[in-house]
Each structure stands twice: as structure tokens, then as C-alpha cells.
C-alpha positions, 0 to 999 in steps of 0.5 A: 878893771875891765875896759873895751880894747878894740871892736865895734861890738857888732858882728862883721868883718871890717877894718878901720878905726879902733871901735868901728872895725868889726870882728867875729870871735876874737880868741887871741892877742899877742904884742908886736915886738917890733912896734917902737912904742909897744903899742902894736897887737896881732888879733885873731878873728876866727877866720882872719888875723888883724893888726891893731896899732894903738898909736894910729887907732886903726885896725888892718888885715894881716891874712885871711878873709871873711869866709873860712877855707882850707890850709893852701899856701897863700898870701894876705887876703888870699889866705884862709883860716877856719877857727883860730884859737891861739897866737904865738910870735917869736921875740924878734917879731918875724914869725907869727904862729896860729892854731887852726882848730877846724883845719887841724893845723898850725899856721905859720905867718910872716908878718912882713910878706904876709905869706901863710903856710901850714907846717903842721897839719892833720891834728883834730881839735887843735887848740892851744900852742905855747912856747917851751922856754925851759929846755936848755938843750934847745935854742929859745922858741925852737920848740912849742907844745900844742893840745889836740883832741886827747894829746899834748904834742911837741913841735920842734921847729928847728935845731942848731944849724937851722934858720930861725925864720925857716927850718932846721935839720930835724923839724917834727912832731912827737907826742909827750902825753896822751890821755887814755880817755877819749873825752879828756881834751886839753883845750888850754895850755901854758908852760912854767919856767920849770918846764911843767905844762898846765892844761885845762880839760873842758869836758872834765872841767879840770886843770892838770900839771904834766911833766913832759920829761917823764909823761907824768900828769896829775890833777890840780883842780876839778870843777864838776860841781859847777854844773848839774850835768857831770857826765863825761859825755857832755862834751864842750859843756865847759871851755877853758880860755886864756891861761895866764901865770903870775909870778908874784902871787903864784896864781893861774888866771883863766877864763872859764865858759859854760855852754849849753847843748847848742854850744852857745856860751851861757856864762863866762867867768875869770877865775884863779888858782894858786900854785905851789912854789916849785912851779915858779911862774912868769911875769904878770900880763893880761887876759884877753876875752871876747865879750859875746851876746846874741848880737855883739862881740867885742874884745876886752882886756883885763889888766892885773 
């Protein structure tokens, strides 16, 4: 069942009561591990990050403002973002990460001090960021993958001997896969417990599976037939949204949006793809989508 979750359904930038607050593009949502009742949520709003507390029914600002900006180090309302696509949070709740598409950066936010930095920058079309939870030689949440332009990259945040809230001895970025086709752009990612990376390419309307240990990738599904325009040069004709894995049904749930030449979303659908057993998936969770019309945008939650 699809129900309103947060937002007034009108364009704007404002905080306050749950259904009186206004957002622009609510792309991502993650739960706050430190909330005592499990009802705290971080929400990305294109140029800001908000916090929604269900127990008080209020939305407040974590970082960012009403206008886009650069990647300078800043705190709270002085920080600037430009098109936030994804959010990740450490299991201890002490570090929040955001992918900044138009700034080509991964932003690091301390929820307690609200300080914002950019440890990774210079990557065009940076969209999805996901944890690597299947590398036994690395501590949990010390490595993430991110998709940008034609690449999938591995960001080592810290290594043994480092501080989980800061940096280790050898942080850095390496490329685990790069497409030879300049139109293949992995704009959605998720990682299975076996370490395989599932990626969605909107240009080719395809979903692939990558083994980062070998660099081998193969197509799992192709949806060119969904649109009359099937040329590779029709970039952004399709966009993949949230990728969610369900272990009990072995299904990949995802949001698929069709856009016109002006990049206006003309149709969004929630679809599923059944995967092979050897990818053994993660527990069920929820999809978060932004319901969008010409005059309204609101965040919705689909539970399954």
C-alpha cells in the first residue's frame, strides 16, 4: 500500500510539521540508528538534508539551504549541495554520507556537529553509493562503491588502525569496472551479501551484475522494448531509482522512470526482477519514491 510519508505536496524549502514542510526532490531516505524508538529519518532534498522525527511529527534541517552551491567545508545551514542522489549512514549513526551529482562529490556529514566535507570529488554524474558488506578482509562499513558516468568505483574509507569516524592509513578510490561504451552509465547500485554489485543503466534500460573481484559483468535484464526510442544516444530517456533486495522472495525491486527530451518524468513504475539463488539477498525493507507532478512533489513510502 502506498501512503504519504512526509511533505506538503508543494514545491518549496521549509521545515516544521510533517505534512506542512516542503521539499524539492526527495531522492533518498535512511533510518537513524540512534533514534531510541527507531522512528528517525534522514531525507535528501536535492540541495539539503533534512531530519524527520515521527515521534514529534516534525522536519528539521541537518545541512544545506534553499539554493545549490559548491563543496566547500561548512557547517549546518552554511553548507551547500547540488543534486543529492543517495544517502548512506554508518550503523553507529555517527557518520552520514551523500552522493552529490552536480558537484561530482561524495559528502561526509557529522549528524552531531553538522559539519560537512567532501573527501571524494571530481567524478562526473556521481549517483548511487552503497556499502561493501561482503569483503572479509575489511572492517564493516569501511568500503563503499559508487557509480559515476561510465564507471563503478571502490572508495576505501579507512583500514585497520584507523578511526571509524575519521580516516585510516590508506583511504582512496580505485575503479573496479569501466564500460567501453560512453553511454553506459550505472545510475543505480546495490550489493548482495555475496559481494556482487547489481547496477542499472538508464541509457540502455538494462540491469547488470558485476563481480568486483574479477571485473566480470553480465546483463540480467534489458527493457529497450518499453520505449519507441531505443537508440543509445537518447541519454536519460530512462532513470532507475531505488534498488531494494528481498531475501525471502529473491527479488530486486526498483523504480523505473521514463523521461522526455526535456528530462521531465512522464511515467514512473515500480518493478521487480527475480534473481538466481546464488546471490542470496538481504532482508526486506522499503522503497522510497518522490511523487511528482507539474506542481507538487511529496515523499511516499511503499512497504512490502
